[in-house]
C-alpha positions in Angstrom: -15.1 -25.9 6.4 -18.6 -26.6 5.2 -20.6 -29.5 5.4 -21.1 -31.6 2.5 -24.3 -29.8 1.0 -27.2 -32.1 0.7 -30.1 -30.2 -1.1 -30.3 -27.4 -3.5 -32.1 -25.6 -0.9 -32.1 -21.9 -2.1 -31.2 -20.9 1.7 -28.4 -22.9 2.1 -27.3 -21.8 -1.8 -27.6 -18.3 -0.5 -25.6 -18.9 2.6 -22.5 -20.5 0.7 -22.8 -17.6 -1.9 -22.6 -14.9 0.6 -19.8 -16.9 2.2 -17.3 -16.6 -0.9 -18.2 -12.7 -0.5 -17.5 -12.5 2.9 -14.2 -14.8 2.4 -12.7 -14.7 -1.1 -9.6 -16.7 -2.2 -9.6 -14.7 -5.2 -11.8 -12.1 -7.1 -11.3 -10.6 -10.4 -14.2 -8.6 -12.5 -14.7 -7.5 -16.0 -16.1 -3.9 -17.0 -16.2 -3.6 -20.6 -14.2 -6.4 -21.8 -11.5 -5.7 -19.3 -10.5 -7.7 -16.5 -9.8 -6.0 -13.3 -7.9 -8.1 -10.7 -8.5 -7.7 -6.8 -5.7 -7.2 -4.4 -3.2 -4.9 -3.2 -4.0 -1.2 -2.2 -5.9 0.1 -5.9 -8.6 -2.6 -5.8 -10.6 -4.4 -3.0 -13.7 -6.1 -2.3 -15.8 -5.6 0.7 -19.3 -7.6 2.0 -21.4 -4.6 2.9 -24.4 -6.2 4.4 -24.8 -8.1 1.5 -24.2 -6.1 -0.9 -20.7 -6.6 -2.9 -18.8 -3.4 -2.3 -15.4 -2.1 -4.6 -12.9 -0.4 -2.8 -11.2 1.6 -5.3 -8.8 4.6 -6.0 -11.0 8.2 -6.6 -10.6 8.8 -10.2 -9.9 5.3 -11.1 -11.2 3.4 -14.2 -13.2 1.4 -11.5 -14.7 4.7 -10.0 -15.4 6.1 -13.5 -17.4 3.0 -14.8 -19.8 3.5 -11.5 -20.0 7.1 -12.4 -21.3 6.0 -15.9 -23.7 3.4 -14.0 -21.8 0.3 -16.4 -22.5 -3.4 -15.8 -19.8 -5.4 -14.5 -19.1 -9.5 -14.1 -17.4 -10.3 -10.8 -16.4 -14.1 -10.2 -15.3 -14.8 -6.5 -13.4 -18.0 -5.6 -14.7 -18.7 -2.0 -11.9 -19.2 0.7 -13.8 -22.2 2.6 -13.6 -25.2 1.0 -16.1 -28.5 1.5 -15.2 -31.1 3.5 -14.4 -33.4 0.4 -12.6 -30.7 -0.6 -15.4 -29.3 -3.3 -14.7 -25.8 -3.7 -17.2 -23.1 -4.7 -17.1 -19.8 -6.8 -19.7 -17.3 -7.6 -20.2 -15.1 -10.7 -22.5 -12.3 -9.9 -23.7 -9.9 -12.9 -25.1 -5.9 -12.2 -24.9 -2.5 -12.6 -22.1 -0.2 -10.6 -23.7 2.3 -8.3 -22.9 5.8 -7.7 -19.2 6.0 -6.1 -19.4 7.0 -2.6 -16.6 8.3 -0.3 -14.7 6.2 1.8 -13.0 7.4 5.1 -9.6 7.7 3.2 -10.0 10.6 0.5 -8.3 8.8 -2.0 -10.2 6.4 -2.1 -13.8 5.4 -3.2 -16.6 3.2 -2.4 -18.9 1.3 -5.7 -21.0 -0.9 -5.0 -22.5 -3.9 -7.3 -26.4 -4.3 -7.5 -26.6 -7.8 -8.6 -29.1 -8.9 -11.1 -28.1 -12.7 -11.3 -26.0 -14.5 -8.7 -24.3 -17.8 -9.8 -23.0 -20.4 -7.3 -20.6 -23.0 -9.0 -19.5 -25.9 -7.5 -16.2 -27.6 -8.8 -15.7 -31.1 -7.3 -12.4 -33.1 -7.1 -12.7 -34.7 -10.2 -13.4 -31.4 -12.1 -17.1 -31.7 -12.4 -19.0 -28.8 -11.9 -22.6 -28.0 -11.1 -24.2 -24.2 -11.8 -26.8 -23.2 -9.3 -29.3 -19.8 -9.4 -29.2 -18.1 -6.3 -31.9 -15.5 -5.1 -30.7 -12.0 -5.0 -33.5 -11.4 -2.1 -31.5 -14.4 0.1 -27.9 -13.2 -1.0 -28.6 -10.0 0.8 -31.0 -11.5 3.5 -29.3 -10.2 7.2 -29.8 -13.8 8.4 -26.5 -14.6 6.2 -24.7 -12.3 8.1 -22.8 -14.6 10.1 -22.3 -17.0 7.1 -19.3 -19.7 7.6 -16.7 -17.1 5.1 -17.4 -14.4 7.9 -16.8 -16.3 10.6 -13.5 -17.5 9.3 -12.1 -14.4 8.6 -13.0 -13.1 12.0 -11.1 -16.0 13.9 -8.0 -15.1 11.6 -7.9 -11.5 12.3 -8.6 -12.3 16.0 -6.1 -14.8 16.2 -3.3 -12.9 13.8 -4.1 -9.4 15.7 -5.1 -10.2 19.2 -2.2 -12.5 20.5 -2.0 -10.3 23.4 -6.1 -10.6 24.4 -6.7 -14.0 24.1 -3.1 -14.7 26.1 -4.6 -12.6 28.7 -8.2 -14.2 28.6 -6.7 -17.5 29.0 -4.6 -16.7 31.5 -7.6 -15.0 33.7 -10.2 -18.0 32.8 -7.8 -20.5 34.0 -5.6 -19.4 36.6 -2.4 -20.4 34.1 0.1 -17.8 35.1 1.3 -15.6 32.1 5.1 -16.7 31.8 3.7 -20.5 31.5 1.6 -19.9 28.7 3.1 -20.5 25.2 0.6 -19.4 23.2 -3.3 -18.9 22.6 -6.0 -19.2 19.6 -9.6 -19.4 18.7 -10.9 -22.0 16.9 -14.6 -23.1 15.6 -16.1 -19.5 15.8 -20.0 -19.8 15.7 -23.1 -17.7 16.7 -23.4 -19.5 19.8 -19.7 -20.0 21.0 -16.1 -20.6 20.6 -13.1 -22.8 21.2 -10.3 -21.7 23.2 -7.2 -23.9 22.3 -3.9 -23.0 24.5 -0.5 -24.2 24.9 1.3 -24.1 28.3 4.2 -25.8 29.8 2.2 -29.0 30.8 1.0 -29.4 27.1 -2.3 -28.5 24.8 -5.7 -27.5 26.0 -9.1 -26.8 25.1 -11.9 -25.6 26.2 -15.6 -24.4 24.8 -16.7 -21.0 25.7 -20.6 -20.9 25.3 -22.3 -17.3 24.8 -25.2 -16.6 27.0 -27.6 -16.2 23.9 -27.0 -16.8 20.2 -25.4 -13.7 18.3 -27.4 -12.6 15.0 -25.5 -9.8 14.0 -21.7 -9.1 13.8 -22.4 -6.2 16.3 -23.8 -9.0 18.4 -20.9 -11.6 18.3 -18.5 -8.8 18.6 -20.1 -8.0 22.2 -20.4 -11.9 23.0 -16.3 -12.3 22.4 -15.6 -9.2 24.5 -18.1 -10.1 27.3 -16.8 -13.7 27.9 -13.2 -13.6 26.8 -11.4 -10.1 26.7 -12.8 -6.1 26.2 -10.2 -5.2 23.6 -11.5 -8.0 21.1 -12.9 -6.3 17.8 
């Protein structure tokens, strides 16, 4: 969850727009007047170092549009909500890049080269405000560990690494495995993470601070492995 936005600082706006790309609640795209919805196995959206990247079927309409370097309009609804319930969305206009192969030969990656990025904030009463986001700040490596990325990373760890988290808690707290009911991470940041667990005695939490703040996704992953479990990724 985001803290309240206190100013229209360009760097803050870029961080929020990047967060929407890293953790979209929903997204759609228009190419030559036709809307394409994301979801399923046919069309996905990824944040690749600040570049909005479409993952689509090779030979699909989207892949062919990339080969023709057509223009696209992308709209993303952020999965991160502000403390007062304000929601944010990003509208991004740009030209599609030349398709590149993916690990799966049936899929292609098509980047969007943004020329205009707008952040739209919708408050609980329905009122909206629009902000222009500088493209250079949007793609800055400084926003790699944005709130959306951290949230998506936490969800992945809790959903896919339950066994590793249980083992980490058991070793760190000397709690025998049979007494441990569940474990999860919360409030992940570049400087540390909160570990929560439940055992037969009740609920507990402990803050784990990293040796140094992480600046990149690779550094964050390494810190989690060093301080919790080598199997986390």
